[in-house]
All heavy atoms as an XYZ file, in Angstrom:
699
protein
N       0.852     -1.182      0.000
C       0.000      0.000      0.000
C       0.894      1.240      0.000
O       1.815      1.350      0.791
C      -0.917     -0.024      1.212
C      -1.785      1.213      1.316
S      -2.833      1.126      2.760
C      -4.371      0.916      1.943
N       0.599      2.174     -0.830
C       1.386      3.387     -0.939
C       0.822      4.445      0.013
O      -0.328      4.854     -0.106
C       1.358      3.882     -2.382
C       2.345      4.995     -2.632
O       2.821      5.645     -1.701
N       2.654      5.211     -3.886
N       1.618      4.891      0.968
C       1.147      5.860      1.952
C       0.820      7.209      1.335
O      -0.079      7.899      1.790
C       2.196      6.039      3.054
C       2.376      4.827      3.974
C       3.503      5.075      4.947
C       1.094      4.513      4.703
N       1.563      7.597      0.299
C       1.287      8.882     -0.349
C      -0.105      8.893     -0.976
O      -0.814      9.881     -0.924
C       2.333      9.203     -1.411
C       3.696      9.471     -0.829
C       4.752      8.627     -1.095
C       3.912     10.562     -0.005
C       5.997      8.865     -0.568
C       5.156     10.811      0.533
C       6.201      9.961      0.256
N      -0.475      7.792     -1.599
C      -1.797      7.723     -2.227
C      -2.908      7.698     -1.188
O      -4.005      8.152     -1.437
C      -1.902      6.479     -3.108
C      -1.223      6.617     -4.421
C      -1.558      5.437     -5.297
C      -0.977      5.639     -6.671
N      -1.302      4.542     -7.571
N      -2.605      7.157     -0.018
C      -3.619      7.053      1.016
C      -4.054      8.432      1.519
O      -5.208      8.653      1.838
C      -3.052      6.234      2.189
C      -4.100      5.671      3.097
S      -3.404      4.411      4.146
C      -2.883      5.407      5.525
N      -3.125      9.397      1.539
C      -3.418     10.722      2.074
C      -3.622     11.774      1.000
O      -3.816     12.934      1.294
C      -2.298     11.171      3.019
C      -2.192     10.310      4.232
C      -1.115      9.475      4.409
C      -3.190     10.313      5.184
C      -1.019      8.673      5.528
C      -3.111      9.510      6.310
C      -2.016      8.689      6.487
N      -3.557     11.379     -0.254
C      -3.683     12.346     -1.342
C      -4.543     11.773     -2.446
O      -4.480     10.595     -2.755
C      -2.287     12.679     -1.888
O      -2.397     13.482     -3.026
N      -5.336     12.642     -3.068
C      -6.138     12.233     -4.217
C      -5.365     12.370     -5.516
O      -5.805     11.912     -6.550
C      -7.414     13.067     -4.294
C      -8.377     12.716     -3.186
O      -8.341     11.621     -2.659
N      -9.230     13.654     -2.837
N      -4.225     13.051     -5.473
C      -3.442     13.290     -6.678
C      -2.660     12.043     -7.059
O      -2.150     11.320     -6.207
C      -2.453     14.438     -6.462
C      -3.113     15.772     -6.252
C      -2.056     16.833     -6.099
C      -2.681     18.193     -5.870
N      -1.677     19.230     -5.706
N      -2.570     11.793     -8.372
C      -1.730     10.710     -8.857
C      -0.282     11.167     -8.806
O       0.026     12.330     -9.089
C      -2.092     10.351    -10.303
C      -3.421      9.630    -10.393
O      -3.797      8.979     -9.411
O      -4.062      9.723    -11.450
N       0.588     10.261     -8.449
C       2.006     10.576     -8.469
C       2.483     10.647     -9.911
O       1.981      9.929    -10.778
C       2.787      9.516     -7.702
C       2.466      9.399     -6.215
C       3.211      8.219     -5.604
C       2.853     10.678     -5.498
N       3.458     11.495    -10.170
C       3.927     11.667    -11.547
C       4.493     10.370    -12.104
O       4.360     10.093    -13.290
C       4.952     12.792    -11.630
O       6.065     12.505    -10.805
N       5.110      9.532    -11.264
C       5.633      8.257    -11.768
C       4.497      7.333    -12.197
O       4.631      6.589    -13.164
C       6.517      7.576    -10.730
C       5.803      7.023     -9.535
C       6.775      6.285     -8.626
C       6.009      5.661     -7.491
N       5.807      4.252     -7.662
N       3.360      7.387    -11.503
C       2.214      6.568    -11.893
C       1.622      7.045    -13.213
O       1.237      6.242    -14.063
C       1.142      6.596    -10.810
C       1.592      5.937     -9.514
O       2.480      5.047     -9.589
O       1.084      6.313     -8.450
N       1.555      8.351    -13.382
C       1.047      8.924    -14.631
C       1.970      8.557    -15.785
O       1.513      8.134    -16.850
C       0.897     10.453    -14.510
C      -0.184     10.787    -13.478
C       0.557     11.075    -15.866
C      -0.248     12.254    -13.105
N       3.277      8.682    -15.569
C       4.249      8.330    -16.604
C       4.161      6.845    -16.953
O       4.232      6.464    -18.127
C       5.655      8.693    -16.147
N       3.974      6.018    -15.939
C       3.849      4.578    -16.174
C       2.604      4.267    -16.998
O       2.654      3.458    -17.936
C       3.782      3.856    -14.831
O       3.540      2.487    -15.016
N       1.488      4.908    -16.679
C       0.251      4.702    -17.444
C       0.409      5.155    -18.886
O      -0.070      4.485    -19.808
C      -0.917      5.446    -16.793
C      -1.342      4.812    -15.481
O      -0.979      3.642    -15.234
O      -2.032      5.493    -14.702
N       1.071      6.273    -19.101
C       1.293      6.764    -20.467
C       2.162      5.806    -21.259
O       1.903      5.538    -22.429
C       1.920      8.154    -20.435
C       0.962      9.221    -20.011
C       1.617     10.579    -20.007
N       0.690     11.600    -19.537
C       1.048     12.800    -19.173
N       2.315     13.166    -19.223
N       0.147     13.669    -18.769
N       3.205      5.277    -20.610
C       4.080      4.328    -21.283
C       3.319      3.059    -21.655
O       3.487      2.528    -22.748
C       5.274      3.986    -20.393
C       6.282      2.992    -20.963
C       6.850      3.505    -22.285
C       7.394      2.736    -19.964
N       2.446      2.595    -20.770
C       1.635      1.420    -21.062
C       0.750      1.664    -22.277
O       0.612      0.788    -23.135
C       0.769      1.051    -19.862
C       1.537      0.421    -18.734
C       0.630      0.140    -17.564
C       1.404     -0.325    -16.348
N       0.530     -0.515    -15.181
N       0.143      2.861    -22.354
C      -0.705      3.172    -23.508
C       0.088      3.187    -24.803
O      -0.375      2.706    -25.841
C      -1.397      4.522    -23.302
C      -2.550      4.524    -22.317
C      -3.057      5.949    -22.107
C      -3.670      3.634    -22.788
N       1.302      3.734    -24.749
C       2.154      3.761    -25.945
C       2.483      2.341    -26.392
O       2.408      2.007    -27.576
C       3.433      4.579    -25.679
C       3.082      6.065    -25.528
C       4.465      4.370    -26.786
C       4.215      6.915    -25.004
N       2.824      1.489    -25.437
C       3.144      0.101    -25.765
C       1.935     -0.635    -26.327
O       2.051     -1.428    -27.257
C       3.689     -0.622    -24.531
C       5.067     -0.178    -24.068
C       5.414     -0.834    -22.743
C       6.112     -0.480    -25.115
N       0.784     -0.381    -25.767
C      -0.437     -1.022    -26.254
C      -0.706     -0.620    -27.692
O      -1.007     -1.454    -28.547
C      -1.638     -0.654    -25.353
C      -1.483     -1.294    -23.980
C      -2.954     -1.088    -25.993
C      -2.417     -0.721    -22.932
N      -0.587      0.679    -27.989
C      -0.818      1.157    -29.357
C       0.188      0.543    -30.314
O      -0.163      0.165    -31.428
C      -0.741      2.683    -29.408
C      -1.981      3.356    -28.921
N      -3.074      3.556    -29.708
C      -2.296      3.868    -27.706
C      -4.019      4.158    -29.029
N      -3.578      4.352    -27.788
N       1.452      0.437    -29.882
C       2.460     -0.162    -30.747
C       2.181     -1.635    -31.011
O       2.294     -2.104    -32.137
C       3.853     -0.007    -30.127
C       4.368      1.416    -30.204
O       3.780      2.234    -30.940
O       5.366      1.713    -29.517
N       1.804     -2.364    -29.987
C       1.542     -3.799    -30.144
C       0.294     -4.054    -30.978
O       0.213     -5.029    -31.707
C       1.409     -4.460    -28.779
C       2.720     -4.550    -28.059
C       2.564     -5.245    -26.740
N       3.825     -5.205    -26.023
C       3.936     -5.292    -24.722
N       2.848     -5.423    -23.976
N       5.109     -5.255    -24.139
N      -0.694     -3.208    -30.836
C      -1.934     -3.384    -31.592
C      -1.777     -2.909    -33.027
O      -2.586     -3.228    -33.874
C      -3.073     -2.627    -30.925
N      -0.743     -2.126    -33.280
C      -0.462     -1.599    -34.616
C      -1.615     -0.742    -35.128
O      -1.998     -0.816    -36.293
C      -0.145     -2.742    -35.582
C       0.582     -2.250    -36.819
O       1.273     -1.210    -36.731
O       0.471     -2.895    -37.875
N      -2.236      0.033    -34.231
C      -3.292      0.967    -34.592
C      -2.703      2.362    -34.683
O      -1.999      2.795    -33.787
C      -4.390      1.025    -33.526
C      -5.334     -0.142    -33.517
C      -6.313     -0.226    -32.556
C      -5.279     -1.143    -34.462
C      -7.205     -1.280    -32.527
C      -6.158     -2.205    -34.444
C      -7.115     -2.274    -33.476
N      -3.028      3.068    -35.727
C      -2.621      4.465    -35.809
C      -3.684      5.310    -35.113
O      -4.837      4.890    -34.985
C      -2.473      4.894    -37.265
O      -3.743      4.971    -37.872
N      -3.342      6.515    -34.669
C      -4.360      7.392    -34.072
C      -5.512      7.678    -35.033
O      -6.656      7.806    -34.610
C      -3.583      8.659    -33.742
C      -2.172      8.221    -33.603
C      -2.014      7.085    -34.576
N      -5.221      7.767    -36.333
C      -6.271      7.995    -37.329
C      -7.239      6.813    -37.387
O      -8.452      6.995    -37.513
C      -5.662      8.223    -38.714
C      -4.878      9.519    -38.790
O      -5.163     10.437    -37.988
O      -3.979      9.618    -39.638
N      -6.703      5.602    -37.292
C      -7.540      4.410    -37.312
C      -8.458      4.385    -36.094
O      -9.652      4.093    -36.214
C      -6.665      3.154    -37.351
C      -7.445      1.879    -37.426
C      -8.097      1.519    -38.602
C      -7.522      1.038    -36.333
C      -8.825      0.349    -38.672
C      -8.249     -0.136    -36.404
C      -8.889     -0.486    -37.578
N      -7.922      4.715    -34.929
C      -8.725      4.766    -33.714
C      -9.819      5.833    -33.822
O     -10.948      5.620    -33.399
C      -7.827      5.040    -32.503
C      -8.438      4.846    -31.133
C      -8.952      3.431    -30.944
C      -7.437      5.184    -30.054
N      -9.506      6.953    -34.443
C     -10.493      8.021    -34.640
C     -11.602      7.572    -35.601
O     -12.764      7.885    -35.391
C      -9.809      9.285    -35.155
C     -10.687     10.497    -35.215
C     -11.198     10.944    -33.847
O     -10.518     10.756    -32.840
O     -12.320     11.497    -33.814
N     -11.233      6.814    -36.645
C     -12.241      6.294    -37.578
C     -13.176      5.319    -36.868
O     -14.393      5.349    -37.079
C     -11.560      5.608    -38.771
C     -10.899      6.571    -39.709
S     -10.097      5.883    -41.190
C      -9.959      4.176    -40.948
N     -12.617      4.463    -36.018
C     -13.445      3.533    -35.249
C     -14.400      4.301    -34.350
O     -15.591      3.999    -34.273
C     -12.563      2.577    -34.415
C     -11.827      1.609    -35.317
C     -13.403      1.823    -33.385
C     -10.822      0.734    -34.604
N     -13.884      5.336    -33.686
C     -14.701      6.163    -32.791
C     -15.868      6.790    -33.555
O     -17.010      6.746    -33.092
C     -13.835      7.240    -32.153
C     -14.575      8.180    -31.244
C     -13.624      9.234    -30.691
C     -14.341     10.311    -29.924
N     -13.416     11.336    -29.412
N     -15.589      7.346    -34.716
C     -16.647      7.976    -35.521
C     -17.711      6.964    -35.935
O     -18.912      7.250    -35.879
C     -16.046      8.655    -36.742
S     -15.109     10.137    -36.362
N     -17.276      5.778    -36.344
C     -18.228      4.742    -36.754
C     -19.097      4.289    -35.579
O     -20.313      4.103    -35.727
C     -17.500      3.542    -37.361
C     -16.972      3.826    -38.752
O     -17.366      4.849    -39.341
O     -16.159      3.027    -39.255
N     -18.490      4.108    -34.429
C     -19.254      3.702    -33.242
C     -20.289      4.768    -32.897
O     -21.444      4.458    -32.597
C     -18.303      3.442    -32.052
C     -17.482      2.175    -32.289
C     -19.076      3.336    -30.735
C     -16.377      1.955    -31.278
N     -19.884      6.032    -32.937
C     -20.804      7.127    -32.601
C     -21.961      7.217    -33.592
O     -23.095      7.506    -33.205
C     -20.063      8.448    -32.520
C     -19.064      8.562    -31.368
C     -18.343      9.894    -31.419
C     -19.738      8.362    -30.035
N     -21.694      6.973    -34.882
C     -22.762      6.984    -35.885
C     -23.809      5.925    -35.576
O     -25.011      6.185    -35.645
C     -22.183      6.733    -37.285
C     -21.514      7.915    -37.903
C     -20.995      7.546    -39.286
C     -20.053      8.593    -39.816
N     -19.457      8.181    -41.102
N     -23.353      4.723    -35.241
C     -24.287      3.629    -34.966
C     -25.087      3.907    -33.703
O     -26.315      3.766    -33.682
C     -23.527      2.287    -34.840
C     -24.444      1.189    -34.346
C     -22.913      1.906    -36.173
N     -24.415      4.317    -32.632
C     -25.114      4.576    -31.373
C     -26.073      5.753    -31.514
O     -27.154      5.755    -30.925
C     -24.109      4.796    -30.228
C     -23.357      3.491    -29.965
C     -24.792      5.283    -28.962
C     -22.267      3.589    -28.951
N     -25.713      6.743    -32.335
C     -26.580      7.913    -32.536
C     -27.908      7.557    -33.192
O     -28.880      8.293    -33.060
C     -25.857      8.967    -33.371
O     -24.767      9.489    -32.657
N     -27.968      6.442    -33.902
C     -29.229      5.998    -34.489
C     -30.236      5.603    -33.413
O     -31.437      5.720    -33.603
C     -29.003      4.780    -35.392
C     -28.278      5.071    -36.662
C     -28.131      3.781    -37.458
C     -27.311      3.989    -38.709
N     -27.144      2.731    -39.462
N     -29.747      5.140    -32.283
C     -30.601      4.575    -31.242
C     -30.676      5.404    -29.962
O     -31.578      5.202    -29.167
C     -30.116      3.170    -30.883
C     -30.045      2.275    -32.088
C     -28.836      2.017    -32.713
C     -31.197      1.709    -32.619
C     -28.766      1.208    -33.828
C     -31.142      0.899    -33.737
C     -29.924      0.646    -34.341
O     -29.855     -0.144    -35.448
N     -29.713      6.317    -29.776
C     -29.684      7.089    -28.535
C     -29.084      8.466    -28.776
O     -28.276      8.656    -29.684
C     -28.867      6.353    -27.481
N     -29.513      9.415    -27.954
C     -28.921     10.748    -27.964
C     -27.747     10.712    -26.993
O     -27.896     10.339    -25.828
C     -29.959     11.768    -27.507
C     -29.509     13.195    -27.649
C     -30.608     14.163    -27.235
O     -31.796     13.878    -27.492
O     -30.258     15.190    -26.650
N     -26.561     11.093    -27.491
C     -25.357     10.966    -26.672
C     -24.791     12.326    -26.284
O     -25.014     13.324    -26.969
C     -24.277     10.122    -27.377
C     -23.928     10.708    -28.750
C     -24.704      8.693    -27.509
C     -22.841      9.982    -29.468
N     -24.052     12.349    -25.188
C     -23.359     13.554    -24.708
C     -22.003     13.595    -25.404
O     -21.092     12.855    -25.051
C     -23.189     13.474    -23.189
C     -22.527     14.684    -22.577
C     -23.381     15.935    -22.671
O     -24.581     15.857    -22.365
O     -22.837     16.973    -23.066
N     -21.857     14.452    -26.407
C     -20.657     14.430    -27.243
C     -19.409     14.980    -26.553
O     -18.300     14.655    -26.946
C     -20.885     15.224    -28.543
O     -21.272     16.552    -28.212
C     -21.935     14.564    -29.396
N     -19.568     15.780    -25.526
C     -18.406     16.386    -24.882
C     -17.644     15.462    -23.964
O     -16.510     15.743    -23.601
N     -18.232     14.337    -23.581
C     -17.593     13.471    -22.594
C     -17.285     12.077    -23.127
O     -17.166     11.124    -22.374
C     -18.490     13.369    -21.359
C     -18.721     14.699    -20.680
C     -19.622     14.559    -19.466
O     -19.706     13.459    -18.898
O     -20.236     15.568    -19.104
N     -17.119     11.942    -24.425
C     -16.864     10.639    -25.035
C     -15.389     10.281    -24.881
O     -14.515     11.105    -25.105
C     -17.258     10.662    -26.523
C     -18.760     10.885    -26.628
C     -16.833      9.387    -27.222
C     -19.227     11.160    -28.030
N     -15.157      9.038    -24.496
C     -13.790      8.549    -24.369
C     -13.701      7.189    -25.040
O     -14.420      6.258    -24.680
C     -13.408      8.422    -22.898
C     -12.029      7.880    -22.693
C     -11.724      7.570    -21.234
O     -12.620      7.674    -20.387
O     -10.576      7.200    -20.967
N     -12.845      7.074    -26.026
C     -12.573      5.807    -26.684
C     -11.067      5.602    -26.618
O     -10.302      6.450    -27.053
C     -13.057      5.796    -28.159
C     -12.699      4.488    -28.837
C     -14.553      6.045    -28.232
N     -10.670      4.471    -26.034
C      -9.235      4.238    -25.880
C      -8.916      2.768    -26.087
O      -9.787      1.910    -26.033
C      -8.754      4.699    -24.522
C      -9.375      3.987    -23.363
C      -8.974      4.629    -22.034
N      -9.798      4.110    -20.974
C      -9.505      3.045    -20.242
N      -8.394      2.384    -20.485
N     -10.301      2.634    -19.287
N      -7.656      2.527    -26.311
C      -7.161      1.184    -26.498
C      -6.432      0.782    -25.232
O      -5.633      1.539    -24.691
C      -6.205      1.161    -27.695
C      -5.854     -0.174    -28.275
C      -7.105     -0.893    -28.763
C      -4.883     -0.014    -29.405
N      -6.734     -0.390    -24.724
C      -6.110     -0.891    -23.512
C      -5.825     -2.373    -23.703
O      -5.932     -2.881    -24.810
C      -7.005     -0.613    -22.278
O      -6.304     -0.972    -21.106
C      -8.313     -1.342    -22.363
N      -5.468     -3.068    -22.649
C      -5.236     -4.505    -22.764
C      -6.199     -5.259    -21.870
O      -6.725     -4.731    -20.901
C      -3.805     -4.901    -22.353
O      -3.585     -4.483    -21.010
C      -2.787     -4.293    -23.266
N      -6.408     -6.498    -22.222
C      -7.203     -7.402    -21.407
C      -6.415     -8.693    -21.274
O      -5.756     -9.124    -22.206
C      -8.581     -7.658    -22.037
O      -9.315     -8.513    -21.179
C      -8.504     -8.264    -23.401
N      -6.466     -9.263    -20.115
C      -5.748    -10.520    -19.893
C      -6.537    -11.668    -20.505
O      -7.718    -11.826    -20.250
C      -5.551    -10.761    -18.398
C      -4.677     -9.729    -17.724
C      -3.267     -9.682    -18.263
O      -2.696    -10.754    -18.575
O      -2.743     -8.559    -18.392
N      -5.874    -12.432    -21.341
C      -6.490    -13.635    -21.897
C      -5.736    -14.835    -21.378
O      -5.027    -14.747    -20.391
C      -6.465    -13.581    -23.426
C      -7.639    -12.814    -23.982
C      -7.830    -13.034    -25.475
O      -7.180    -13.922    -26.039
O      -8.643    -12.328    -26.051
N      -5.886    -15.956    -22.040
C      -5.320    -17.200    -21.558
C      -3.817    -17.125    -21.331
O      -3.331    -17.482    -20.279
C      -5.652    -18.341    -22.530
C      -7.127    -18.484    -22.760
C      -7.720    -17.999    -23.913
C      -7.929    -19.067    -21.796
C      -9.078    -18.122    -24.117
C      -9.297    -19.184    -21.980
C      -9.856    -18.713    -23.142
O     -11.205    -18.827    -23.337
N      -3.070    -16.681    -22.309
C      -1.616    -16.656    -22.191
C      -1.083    -15.270    -22.532
O      -0.469    -15.059    -23.563
C      -0.987    -17.694    -23.111
C      -1.358    -19.111    -22.739
C      -0.745    -20.126    -23.678
O       0.137    -19.756    -24.470
O      -1.150    -21.287    -23.622
N      -1.309    -14.307    -21.696
C      -0.796    -12.967    -21.946
C      -1.920    -11.974    -22.104
O      -3.058    -12.231    -21.752
N      -1.561    -10.840    -22.655
C      -2.566     -9.791    -22.816
C      -2.808     -9.530    -24.286
O      -1.957     -9.773    -25.133
C      -2.108     -8.511    -22.122
O      -0.906     -8.059    -22.686
N      -3.993     -9.027    -24.579
C      -4.348     -8.679    -25.950
C      -4.995     -7.301    -25.935
O      -5.537     -6.876    -24.916
C      -5.293     -9.716    -26.543
O      -6.486     -9.752    -25.814
N      -4.959     -6.597    -27.060
C      -5.565     -5.253    -27.099
C      -7.083     -5.330    -26.914
O      -7.728     -6.282    -27.323
C      -5.226     -4.737    -28.496
C      -4.337     -5.722    -29.126
C      -4.329     -6.953    -28.311
N      -7.614     -4.300    -26.274
C      -9.059     -4.193    -26.078
C      -9.472     -2.747    -26.300
O      -8.788     -1.824    -25.861
C      -9.447     -4.636    -24.674
N     -10.563     -2.553    -26.987
C     -11.106     -1.225    -27.231
C     -12.143     -0.930    -26.147
O     -13.068     -1.706    -25.949
C     -11.760     -1.163    -28.616
C     -12.291      0.188    -29.051
C     -11.135      1.164    -29.261
C     -13.085      0.050    -30.327
N     -11.949      0.192    -25.448
C     -12.865      0.584    -24.375
C     -13.509      1.900    -24.763
O     -12.819      2.859    -25.102
C     -12.112      0.736    -23.033
C     -13.045      1.211    -21.944
C     -11.446     -0.564    -22.647
N     -14.839      1.941    -24.731
C     -15.571      3.157    -25.083
C     -16.462      3.562    -23.919
O     -17.232      2.758    -23.406
C     -16.411      2.923    -26.331
N     -16.338      4.812    -23.515
C     -17.192      5.392    -22.488
C     -17.996      6.488    -23.168
O     -17.468      7.557    -23.479
C     -16.336      5.938    -21.349
C     -17.166      6.487    -20.221
O     -18.378      6.346    -20.191
N     -16.504      7.145    -19.296
N     -19.282      6.206    -23.420
C     -20.132      7.113    -24.183
C     -21.384      7.415    -23.354
O     -22.292      6.582    -23.273
C     -20.514      6.505    -25.546
C     -19.247      6.129    -26.308
C     -21.383      7.460    -26.343
C     -19.470      5.278    -27.524
N     -21.437      8.594    -22.733
C     -22.622      8.933    -21.929
C     -23.866      9.099    -22.814
O     -23.828      9.764    -23.840
C     -22.257     10.261    -21.281
C     -20.783     10.384    -21.429
C     -20.406      9.604    -22.636
N     -24.952      8.486    -22.395
C     -26.205      8.528    -23.145
C     -27.188      9.457    -22.430
O     -27.454      9.292    -21.252
C     -26.815      7.121    -23.274
C     -25.849      6.243    -24.084
C     -28.195      7.175    -23.904
C     -26.269      4.810    -24.168
N     -27.701     10.457    -23.179
C     -28.698     11.375    -22.628
C     -30.054     10.699    -22.535
O     -30.687     10.699    -21.496
C     -28.831     12.632    -23.483
C     -27.668     13.570    -23.404
C     -27.944     14.788    -24.274
C     -26.809     15.769    -24.254
N     -27.097     16.914    -25.118
N     -30.501     10.145    -23.661
C     -31.775      9.432    -23.657
C     -31.837      8.502    -24.858
O     -31.145      8.684    -25.868
C     -32.965     10.398    -23.683
C     -33.122     11.204    -24.943
C     -34.351     12.078    -24.888
C     -34.535     12.765    -26.220
N     -35.777     13.554    -26.248
N     -32.676      7.478    -24.738
C     -32.864      6.503    -25.790
C     -33.911      7.021    -26.770
O     -34.946      7.545    -26.352
C     -33.331      5.150    -25.202
C     -32.323      4.630    -24.168
C     -33.600      4.126    -26.280
C     -30.974      4.287    -24.742
N     -33.634      6.876    -28.054
C     -34.601      7.274    -29.083
C     -35.621      6.160    -29.252
O     -35.300      4.997    -29.223
C     -33.897      7.529    -30.418
C     -32.958      8.707    -30.382
C     -32.278      8.898    -31.729
C     -31.323     10.072    -31.695
N     -30.616     10.221    -32.984
N     -36.854      6.535    -29.427
C     -37.914      5.538    -29.601
C     -38.483      5.640    -30.989
O     -38.536      6.566    -31.631
C     -39.024      5.768    -28.581
C     -38.434      5.758    -27.184
C     -39.123      4.737    -26.322
N     -38.571      4.831    -24.983
C     -37.940      3.833    -24.398
N     -37.777      2.698    -25.021
N     -37.489      3.948    -23.174
């Protein structure tokens, strides 16, 4: 347990740097360009917009890893706030 984290809500700079490095490695291993990720994001938003009204200012689409049987593999994570469902 890290005592600094226990008394502070701020992330330590080493933790932030470590997270950034992990994201860089994930992008390199997945061989996705930022443009490709942006195209995926746009396509996902188009499909979801057909069925729901979304909050466009708070959308987050990122590439991360998920543990599988023997190691980790890339995973696409999308956080898309929905205002209301279209009927």
